[in-house]
MARMAR-707686 format. One record per residue: residue in one letter; x, y, z of N, C-alpha, C in turn; residue number from 1. Coordinates in steps of 0.02 Angstrom, whole numbers. Layout:
N
res,n.X,n.Y,n.Z,ca.X,ca.Y,ca.Z,c.X,c.Y,c.Z,n
A,X,Y,Z,X,Y,Z,X,Y,Z,NUM
...
//
This chain:
333
res,n.X,n.Y,n.Z,ca.X,ca.Y,ca.Z,c.X,c.Y,c.Z,n
M,2281,5883,-1726,2217,5850,-1720,2203,5821,-1646,1
T,2180,5863,-1589,2158,5842,-1518,2150,5768,-1521,2
Q,2178,5727,-1464,2157,5671,-1474,2150,5664,-1384,3
I,2098,5615,-1343,2107,5610,-1283,2099,5521,-1259,4
K,2128,5514,-1230,2155,5447,-1179,2139,5419,-1117,5
S,2124,5384,-1082,2138,5387,-1006,2208,5393,-1000,6
T,2213,5424,-969,2298,5408,-922,2311,5330,-916,7
V,2288,5285,-917,2312,5231,-900,2351,5209,-946,8
F,2338,5228,-1016,2377,5221,-1056,2426,5287,-1101,9
Y,2449,5329,-1037,2480,5387,-1061,2509,5373,-1016,10
N,2591,5418,-1017,2650,5430,-980,2626,5481,-907,11
C,2616,5454,-841,2587,5482,-795,2656,5518,-756,12
K,2719,5497,-768,2764,5528,-742,2787,5603,-781,13
R,2761,5602,-845,2785,5661,-863,2702,5732,-867,14
L,2658,5683,-845,2592,5722,-827,2638,5756,-767,15
E,2634,5719,-732,2652,5720,-656,2719,5797,-649,16
N,2780,5803,-694,2817,5848,-713,2760,5885,-725,17
I,2744,5873,-774,2697,5962,-796,2669,5969,-765,18
F,2620,5938,-723,2587,6001,-681,2635,6034,-620,19
K,2678,5990,-601,2733,6036,-541,2780,6088,-574,20
S,2795,6087,-653,2818,6146,-680,2776,6186,-670,21
S,2694,6196,-703,2641,6257,-684,2606,6268,-640,22
G,2641,6229,-588,2603,6255,-515,2537,6203,-488,23
F,2498,6171,-548,2457,6136,-551,2438,6085,-481,24
D,2391,6097,-430,2394,6081,-384,2352,6010,-389,25
F,2386,5951,-414,2323,5873,-419,2350,5834,-360,26
N,2293,5785,-359,2306,5742,-307,2349,5691,-345,27
G,2383,5656,-308,2399,5568,-344,2367,5536,-345,28
H,2321,5549,-290,2271,5463,-291,2213,5466,-372,29
Y,2215,5499,-411,2224,5486,-476,2279,5460,-520,30
F,2314,5427,-487,2379,5401,-541,2415,5325,-488,31
P,2348,5282,-457,2400,5240,-442,2430,5164,-466,32
P,2433,5136,-441,2491,5071,-505,2458,5057,-563,33
F,2491,5039,-591,2488,5011,-672,2432,4980,-677,34
L,2461,4923,-654,2390,4863,-665,2338,4863,-613,35
L,2343,4904,-576,2288,4904,-521,2237,4931,-554,36
S,2256,5005,-613,2209,5063,-652,2183,5027,-706,37
F,2249,4995,-727,2234,4950,-776,2169,4909,-785,38
C,2159,4866,-734,2114,4823,-712,2051,4870,-702,39
H,2061,4905,-664,2021,4971,-632,1967,5004,-703,40
Y,2018,4998,-753,1985,5040,-807,1933,5003,-834,41
F,1910,4952,-831,1890,4888,-863,1833,4874,-838,42
L,1840,4913,-778,1763,4874,-744,1696,4910,-731,43
P,1649,4874,-755,1578,4932,-751,1572,4975,-711,44
L,1541,5020,-715,1508,5089,-678,1523,5061,-609,45
R,1460,5034,-611,1445,4986,-535,1507,4978,-460,46
A,1557,4963,-520,1607,4912,-478,1658,4961,-479,47
K,1670,4995,-492,1727,5063,-490,1742,5086,-418,48
F,1795,5103,-392,1797,5105,-337,1848,5178,-315,49
L,1879,5196,-384,1966,5239,-398,1935,5307,-448,50
G,1967,5358,-433,1957,5415,-475,1985,5365,-570,51
E,1953,5406,-590,1972,5382,-655,1991,5463,-704,52
S,2058,5475,-743,2080,5553,-783,2080,5527,-836,53
Y,2077,5579,-868,2080,5569,-966,2113,5634,-960,54
V,2160,5638,-1020,2216,5678,-1030,2210,5697,-1104,55
A,2211,5739,-1141,2174,5773,-1192,2260,5802,-1247,56
Y,2281,5799,-1285,2339,5801,-1323,2354,5806,-1380,57
E,2388,5847,-1421,2413,5855,-1474,2481,5834,-1506,58
K,2513,5794,-1539,2563,5785,-1582,2620,5799,-1494,59
D,2595,5759,-1462,2606,5741,-1379,2638,5806,-1338,60
K,2598,5858,-1360,2571,5932,-1314,2526,5898,-1298,61
I,2514,5903,-1217,2461,5902,-1153,2443,5970,-1183,62
Q,2375,5957,-1196,2312,6047,-1180,2282,6045,-1130,63
G,2279,5964,-1096,2230,5972,-1071,2212,5905,-1020,64
F,2175,5899,-956,2166,5864,-905,2131,5851,-857,65
M,2088,5807,-858,2010,5801,-809,2011,5742,-781,66
A,2000,5744,-724,1972,5693,-666,1899,5704,-654,67
V,1901,5624,-629,1806,5601,-613,1801,5545,-573,68
E,1764,5536,-515,1743,5484,-493,1682,5492,-461,69
K,1664,5448,-451,1584,5425,-436,1560,5466,-363,70
D,1523,5506,-372,1490,5570,-305,1480,5491,-255,71
D,1520,5507,-205,1503,5463,-114,1469,5404,-146,72
R,1498,5363,-177,1492,5303,-211,1414,5283,-257,73
S,1387,5326,-285,1317,5339,-317,1344,5310,-364,74
A,1313,5268,-394,1300,5233,-448,1293,5248,-504,75
K,1256,5321,-516,1240,5335,-591,1267,5415,-561,76
R,1282,5412,-534,1316,5493,-541,1377,5523,-511,77
L,1415,5541,-554,1502,5576,-562,1514,5632,-542,78
K,1574,5658,-543,1606,5711,-487,1628,5718,-528,79
I,1651,5766,-603,1716,5813,-586,1764,5838,-560,80
T,1806,5817,-530,1850,5839,-472,1922,5882,-483,81
Q,1931,5874,-550,1986,5894,-570,2002,5938,-659,82
V,2026,5984,-642,2030,6024,-719,2102,6041,-733,83
F,2128,6022,-770,2187,6058,-814,2190,6103,-879,84
L,2193,6133,-887,2192,6179,-979,2233,6222,-974,85
E,2273,6208,-1017,2327,6240,-1055,2294,6339,-1091,86
E,2328,6369,-1094,2299,6452,-1108,2276,6444,-1151,87
N,2195,6463,-1156,2166,6471,-1224,2119,6409,-1248,88
S,2117,6357,-1191,2105,6291,-1225,2038,6297,-1200,89
F,1971,6326,-1233,1926,6310,-1205,1881,6259,-1227,90
D,1899,6252,-1283,1874,6201,-1359,1912,6135,-1311,91
V,1966,6136,-1308,1994,6066,-1287,1942,6051,-1213,92
G,1929,6114,-1173,1883,6092,-1103,1819,6058,-1125,93
K,1788,6062,-1180,1724,6074,-1195,1723,5989,-1249,94
L,1790,5981,-1258,1816,5911,-1291,1826,5843,-1229,95
L,1841,5864,-1187,1871,5815,-1110,1784,5811,-1106,96
V,1771,5877,-1076,1686,5860,-1035,1648,5805,-1082,97
Q,1650,5842,-1159,1587,5771,-1184,1609,5726,-1185,98
Y,1662,5713,-1205,1692,5629,-1201,1675,5594,-1128,99
I,1678,5625,-1072,1687,5612,-1018,1607,5578,-1018,100
I,1563,5620,-1033,1493,5625,-1021,1480,5547,-1084,101
S,1496,5556,-1125,1482,5519,-1171,1490,5426,-1172,102
R,1590,5450,-1124,1598,5362,-1107,1548,5350,-1062,103
Y,1538,5379,-994,1505,5372,-924,1421,5348,-964,104
C,1409,5408,-999,1351,5387,-1007,1326,5320,-1045,105
A,1374,5305,-1073,1352,5212,-1094,1353,5176,-1063,106
M,1397,5186,-991,1399,5140,-934,1346,5133,-891,107
G,1295,5189,-882,1239,5176,-871,1241,5247,-833,108
A,1280,5310,-828,1276,5360,-762,1215,5404,-799,109
T,1169,5449,-787,1138,5524,-773,1151,5563,-736,110
S,1208,5576,-719,1198,5639,-693,1280,5678,-682,111
Y,1291,5715,-693,1377,5753,-680,1351,5794,-623,112
Q,1415,5816,-590,1408,5874,-563,1492,5886,-553,113
V,1494,5966,-526,1572,5982,-534,1581,6044,-498,114
V,1590,6048,-443,1616,6102,-391,1690,6132,-389,115
V,1656,6213,-425,1680,6275,-464,1684,6312,-422,116
E,1735,6354,-415,1776,6396,-338,1733,6465,-404,117
D,1694,6522,-349,1648,6571,-407,1707,6610,-419,118
N,1772,6626,-392,1826,6682,-407,1848,6642,-484,119
R,1822,6584,-535,1871,6565,-555,1812,6571,-625,120
A,1798,6627,-642,1771,6656,-704,1780,6595,-771,121
D,1826,6599,-787,1846,6537,-863,1813,6473,-825,122
M,1838,6440,-776,1795,6386,-751,1715,6387,-760,123
L,1702,6428,-748,1614,6420,-749,1596,6441,-805,124
S,1608,6488,-837,1592,6488,-921,1598,6441,-947,125
L,1645,6398,-941,1680,6327,-978,1615,6263,-965,126
F,1581,6261,-916,1531,6201,-888,1461,6244,-894,127
V,1456,6304,-875,1398,6356,-891,1387,6344,-980,128
E,1416,6398,-1005,1413,6424,-1068,1431,6373,-1106,129
G,1487,6334,-1085,1526,6282,-1149,1478,6219,-1153,130
C,1465,6191,-1099,1439,6117,-1082,1363,6109,-1061,131
N,1328,6178,-1049,1267,6185,-1043,1248,6140,-960,132
F,1311,6146,-919,1309,6145,-843,1248,6196,-811,133
R,1200,6164,-759,1179,6228,-717,1211,6243,-662,134
K,1193,6297,-639,1231,6317,-548,1131,6300,-520,135
N,1149,6243,-458,1109,6215,-446,1110,6223,-352,136
A,1180,6239,-335,1198,6265,-252,1255,6284,-253,137
Q,1263,6316,-178,1348,6322,-162,1350,6301,-113,138
E,1425,6299,-109,1474,6267,-68,1512,6318,-27,139
F,1523,6302,20,1556,6360,82,1608,6306,115,140
I,1667,6299,124,1720,6283,161,1750,6326,210,141
Y,1753,6301,278,1781,6339,335,1841,6317,355,142
K,1877,6333,360,1961,6293,422,1946,6328,478,143
I,1966,6252,519,1949,6259,600,2010,6245,598,144
K,2039,6286,639,2127,6269,686,2115,6215,731,145
K,2148,6192,758,2152,6131,831,2149,6185,897,146
D,2157,6240,902,2160,6282,963,2102,6332,953,147
E,2052,6304,891,2002,6343,893,1937,6302,918,148
L,1935,6227,923,1900,6190,989,1905,6172,1025,149
H,1881,6156,1087,1880,6137,1154,1850,6081,1181,150
Y,1854,6021,1198,1818,5975,1200,1809,5977,1283,151
D,1736,5983,1325,1733,5964,1377,1700,5907,1375,152
E,1723,5861,1421,1681,5808,1427,1619,5794,1466,153
N,1598,5857,1512,1544,5865,1547,1488,5921,1499,154
S,1515,5964,1456,1472,6018,1421,1451,5982,1357,155
V,1475,5943,1343,1452,5923,1262,1415,5879,1285,156
S,1359,5883,1223,1317,5838,1246,1311,5757,1238,157
E,1253,5728,1276,1261,5643,1249,1220,5625,1170,158
G,1240,5564,1178,1230,5562,1100,1278,5535,1036,159
F,1323,5564,1033,1383,5580,983,1407,5487,998,160
K,1401,5466,957,1436,5388,954,1480,5389,853,161
F,1508,5334,869,1550,5303,815,1496,5275,763,162
Y,1481,5279,691,1442,5262,664,1433,5192,647,163
K,1395,5158,630,1361,5111,630,1325,5081,580,164
N,1331,5031,503,1315,5040,446,1221,5024,471,165
I,1205,4994,532,1139,4972,550,1129,5034,546,166
K,1125,5093,530,1072,5146,536,1095,5182,487,167
S,1089,5146,442,1121,5168,360,1032,5192,340,168
A,997,5163,350,908,5184,313,907,5236,358,169
D,913,5270,407,912,5312,456,932,5365,439,170
V,1010,5352,424,1037,5399,386,1013,5440,333,171
C,1004,5385,271,977,5404,228,930,5430,223,172
R,845,5430,272,795,5453,289,821,5544,295,173
L,854,5541,340,879,5603,390,918,5668,327,174
Y,975,5636,299,1009,5666,235,963,5684,205,175
N,928,5652,154,876,5671,92,806,5713,136,176
S,776,5712,182,745,5760,205,765,5821,214,177
N,825,5831,247,839,5891,255,847,5925,195,178
I,859,5915,136,876,5921,75,798,5963,29,179
N,813,6023,10,758,6061,-20,726,6023,-82,180
S,647,6037,-48,634,5985,-90,641,5976,-195,181
Y,653,6054,-194,666,6073,-282,746,6045,-284,182
Q,776,6034,-250,858,6027,-265,868,5928,-270,183
R,818,5885,-223,827,5836,-216,848,5764,-263,184
H,798,5786,-327,815,5742,-370,909,5744,-385,185
S,930,5805,-383,1001,5830,-396,1044,5788,-340,186
F,1043,5793,-276,1050,5817,-214,1034,5712,-174,187
A,998,5706,-181,980,5645,-140,1019,5575,-152,188
R,1008,5529,-95,1061,5470,-99,1030,5420,-86,189
T,1044,5364,-89,1028,5301,-84,1040,5259,-16,190
K,1030,5220,12,1039,5201,89,1107,5146,70,191
E,1131,5143,-4,1180,5100,-12,1242,5125,1,192
Q,1222,5200,8,1296,5256,-4,1327,5266,84,193
F,1272,5241,114,1302,5261,159,1311,5191,229,194
E,1347,5145,180,1348,5079,209,1440,5058,192,195
P,1459,5013,203,1551,5001,218,1548,4999,136,196
Y,1618,5032,127,1630,5012,54,1672,4932,44,197
F,1689,4896,-1,1690,4850,12,1788,4851,-21,198
A,1792,4899,-47,1865,4916,-76,1899,4980,-47,199
A,1849,5006,7,1893,5071,35,1974,5051,64,200
G,1994,4993,82,2040,4970,89,2107,4981,53,201
M,2081,4977,-42,2118,4993,-92,2136,5080,-109,202
S,2083,5119,-88,2102,5183,-90,2151,5215,-39,203
D,2187,5274,-32,2227,5326,1,2194,5368,51,204
K,2097,5362,20,2048,5416,64,2060,5348,132,205
V,2069,5408,179,2044,5375,242,1968,5398,257,206
A,1915,5379,270,1861,5405,287,1805,5356,359,207
F,1777,5397,390,1746,5366,458,1697,5418,480,208
S,1663,5397,512,1584,5438,528,1568,5437,584,209
Y,1514,5489,607,1499,5479,683,1439,5503,683,210
V,1369,5484,709,1304,5482,725,1313,5544,794,211
L,1233,5571,783,1211,5592,843,1136,5568,844,212
E,1130,5539,908,1062,5461,897,1031,5483,973,213
D,981,5466,973,948,5461,1005,933,5403,1049,214
E,959,5353,1072,945,5272,1074,875,5242,1100,215
Q,840,5285,1150,776,5277,1166,746,5281,1130,216
K,737,5333,1093,671,5317,1035,716,5289,980,217
G,777,5276,988,787,5258,909,795,5290,841,218
K,834,5342,843,817,5402,804,849,5437,784,219
V,912,5419,720,965,5492,716,953,5542,679,220
Y,976,5599,716,974,5673,695,1033,5675,678,221
G,1083,5668,669,1157,5706,643,1188,5657,598,222
Y,1233,5682,577,1272,5608,529,1324,5661,502,223
F,1397,5636,545,1471,5678,511,1508,5636,472,224
Y,1533,5661,426,1563,5581,385,1633,5650,365,225
I,1672,5610,374,1773,5643,385,1777,5621,351,226
T,1843,5663,291,1881,5587,291,1953,5645,252,227
T,2012,5610,229,2077,5644,217,2115,5571,189,228
Y,2145,5623,171,2222,5590,100,2271,5606,152,229
N,2290,5649,187,2352,5675,236,2365,5635,307,230
N,2312,5643,338,2304,5627,414,2313,5697,445,231
V,2331,5757,396,2344,5811,435,2263,5863,430,232
D,2218,5869,374,2185,5903,326,2136,5842,344,233
Y,2068,5872,378,2026,5805,384,1933,5880,358,234
M,1921,5840,332,1860,5850,291,1793,5830,311,235
L,1742,5879,337,1691,5860,376,1637,5902,323,236
D,1591,5840,322,1520,5833,273,1476,5818,323,237
F,1439,5845,336,1378,5833,373,1315,5866,365,238
V,1263,5817,409,1190,5870,401,1172,5856,475,239
L,1119,5890,471,1071,5885,552,1007,5921,548,240
D,986,5882,594,899,5885,561,914,5975,593,241
S,844,6011,572,832,6070,599,811,6083,670,242
S,798,6037,672,764,6030,783,830,6028,827,243
F,881,6006,797,945,5993,812,1023,6040,788,244
E,1014,6109,750,1061,6113,721,1110,6172,790,245
I,1077,6178,850,1121,6197,883,1156,6150,925,246
Y,1159,6092,895,1209,6040,928,1276,6054,885,247
L,1260,6103,862,1347,6084,794,1395,6088,847,248
E,1404,6161,882,1468,6177,907,1495,6107,947,249
D,1449,6056,985,1462,5999,1025,1499,5956,963,250
A,1468,5968,904,1469,5906,900,1541,5910,855,251
L,1583,5981,833,1632,5998,826,1688,5988,873,252
C,1662,5998,930,1709,5979,972,1727,5910,1012,253
Y,1651,5858,1007,1674,5792,1002,1708,5770,955,254
I,1687,5800,887,1755,5777,840,1851,5806,851,255
S,1830,5859,873,1902,5861,888,1929,5834,942,256
H,1895,5814,994,1925,5741,1034,1932,5676,992,257
C,1901,5672,960,1922,5612,924,1961,5619,849,258
L,1993,5682,842,2051,5696,779,2104,5677,858,259
D,2087,5694,921,2175,5730,955,2177,5641,971,260
K,2134,5591,975,2168,5523,977,2200,5475,914,261
R,2183,5549,849,2221,5501,797,2292,5533,792,262
V,2285,5574,783,2355,5634,779,2362,5709,838,263
K,2431,5712,820,2443,5756,868,2423,5818,831,264
N,2426,5838,763,2416,5886,718,2349,5887,679,265
W,2302,5939,676,2250,5947,602,2232,5999,610,266
N,2196,5997,559,2166,6026,531,2086,6044,515,267
L,2034,6038,496,1958,6015,535,1936,6082,462,268
Y,1906,6067,412,1890,6092,355,1804,6083,352,269
I,1759,6102,377,1704,6098,375,1660,6130,307,270
K,1625,6085,272,1566,6112,224,1518,6110,231,271
I,1480,6173,203,1429,6173,212,1377,6173,128,272
K,1330,6154,127,1312,6169,71,1236,6173,64,273
S,1230,6237,14,1155,6282,30,1121,6240,-16,274
Y,1106,6182,-13,1035,6143,-46,1003,6104,30,275
F,1060,6107,85,1034,6095,148,958,6140,161,276
A,911,6129,178,842,6172,210,884,6213,251,277
N,939,6209,314,962,6217,370,1017,6261,352,278
Y,1062,6274,318,1108,6269,293,1140,6357,301,279
K,1106,6410,297,1093,6451,319,1110,6498,396,280
F,1114,6427,450,1099,6412,512,1195,6395,502,281
F,1197,6341,492,1285,6329,486,1330,6378,482,282
K,1311,6427,405,1361,6460,390,1356,6517,436,283
E,1282,6540,474,1311,6597,504,1358,6590,579,284
Y,1322,6524,581,1371,6496,630,1440,6516,626,285
C,1472,6507,582,1564,6493,552,1583,6571,559,286
E,1555,6620,529,1531,6682,527,1565,6716,599,287
Q,1509,6690,645,1499,6719,717,1552,6672,742,288
K,1602,6619,735,1665,6589,757,1698,6628,702,289
K,1711,6651,670,1766,6691,640,1812,6640,615,290
Y,1786,6586,603,1815,6520,557,1824,6573,519,291
E,1899,6535,464,1914,6560,400,1895,6538,342,292
L,1859,6586,311,1814,6531,240,1858,6539,180,293
V,1888,6465,178,1959,6458,133,1902,6453,60,294
K,1858,6411,37,1834,6448,-19,1739,6431,-28,295
S,1719,6479,-85,1684,6494,-104,1642,6463,-142,296
S,1597,6395,-167,1604,6381,-243,1535,6359,-249,297
S,1514,6352,-301,1418,6347,-356,1448,6276,-376,298
I,1392,6227,-347,1396,6166,-362,1350,6166,-447,299
L,1385,6151,-479,1354,6145,-555,1306,6062,-570,300
T,1278,6056,-598,1256,5988,-620,1226,5982,-709,301
K,1213,5937,-691,1185,5922,-778,1185,5833,-787,302
D,1069,5834,-773,1062,5780,-777,1027,5760,-842,303
Y,1038,5704,-861,1020,5647,-925,932,5627,-918,304
L,926,5610,-863,870,5528,-859,852,5556,-781,305
K,787,5567,-797,778,5543,-719,708,5487,-733,306
E,720,5459,-675,719,5391,-644,647,5383,-629,307
I,589,5345,-641,531,5373,-628,528,5291,-607,308
K,507,5284,-536,492,5198,-506,397,5182,-493,309
E,421,5131,-508,360,5076,-542,310,5116,-495,310
S,318,5113,-428,265,5164,-380,239,5213,-421,311
S,270,5257,-447,247,5315,-453,179,5320,-505,312
I,139,5369,-503,76,5375,-544,100,5398,-610,313
L,174,5413,-620,194,5442,-684,199,5367,-720,314
H,211,5331,-689,269,5274,-733,182,5218,-765,315
S,128,5243,-731,70,5197,-783,12,5239,-818,316
A,30,5310,-821,-8,5333,-852,-13,5338,-921,317
K,-30,5315,-924,-70,5316,-1021,-82,5371,-1052,318
I,-132,5436,-1029,-125,5489,-1055,-111,5543,-1010,319
V,-61,5574,-1038,-26,5636,-1009,-78,5703,-998,320
F,-81,5716,-1072,-133,5773,-1086,-200,5740,-1105,321
N,-254,5769,-1075,-326,5733,-1104,-363,5793,-1140,322
D,-349,5850,-1155,-381,5889,-1157,-346,5884,-1263,323
I,-395,5873,-1296,-379,5858,-1354,-402,5947,-1397,324
T,-389,5971,-1379,-417,6043,-1406,-344,6036,-1434,325
P,-328,6075,-1493,-273,6080,-1522,-220,6147,-1492,326
A,-178,6155,-1488,-140,6205,-1453,-115,6244,-1509,327
F,-164,6256,-1560,-120,6319,-1584,-206,6313,-1654,328
K,-165,6368,-1707,-241,6386,-1768,-231,6416,-1795,329
T,-252,6396,-1857,-231,6411,-1936,-262,6467,-1946,330
N,-253,6505,-1992,-296,6535,-2042,-312,6516,-2095,331
V,-392,6520,-2104,-423,6506,-2150,-449,6565,-2213,332
N,-415,6512,-2275,-433,6573,-2325,-481,6592,-2341,333
//
């Protein structure tokens, strides 16, 4: 009988050896020191700051592994980040997903996301057909090498600066307003997700941000969030207002200049998400520059509850359907 438990209570060294022997590229940050991970396991969802992982096994034979973390520190949205399954373990994958969903739903989570590469038909089948996730958007990752960007202080536009949390409300407004309206529920963020994280120093992920701002008007037109785990490969997640799309090249050059100050050698990966209304412009830009397309993936989502704010008209509605005419008829003998 297949059993599932947190890796906090499993032999992590044994897991690592199995992953290495099978060629599975796992992230070591899912295995923090035991005392830290043990305490973290019992924290409420809103206080969690590390990724958590689970293993499925039968008679000490590992059949699957799945890692999950909060999506950009969202208190209710979780992201499945890594999946490892032995061959012909489709049902084990379903069990792992169901276990994770049931555990975190009980803690208050209402939405789940997973990014699956388009060439992984087995994983797409697992989440879409097996676990009823829906394909909600596309994600494209392009690789930019250091020698492909050149910073010229005289040619790069002014307005780029290090991000300060006092602008979190403006950045949040910028982010959400550029999301397609029909996808806003699944991907919208709150102001708190753009504020400094109290436990950032306890994670091995390094993150920093920049903004494109008009100080005279007091408006933010671009937000650039950069993360790294090894100080060599940097991931850029960004949003640019539709009126300022042409500033992408300036932004990349400015970021390259900032990276040069941090390390000698680096690679920049730019993430383009199709739920932004102007994503096609950025995708075409990367193709014109002949940047290497590293990954093309599908963003799959599964939502359980849709929160209705008190100010919404739906919150106080007493009658939803005011037509009392029956929506059926019966045969009269």
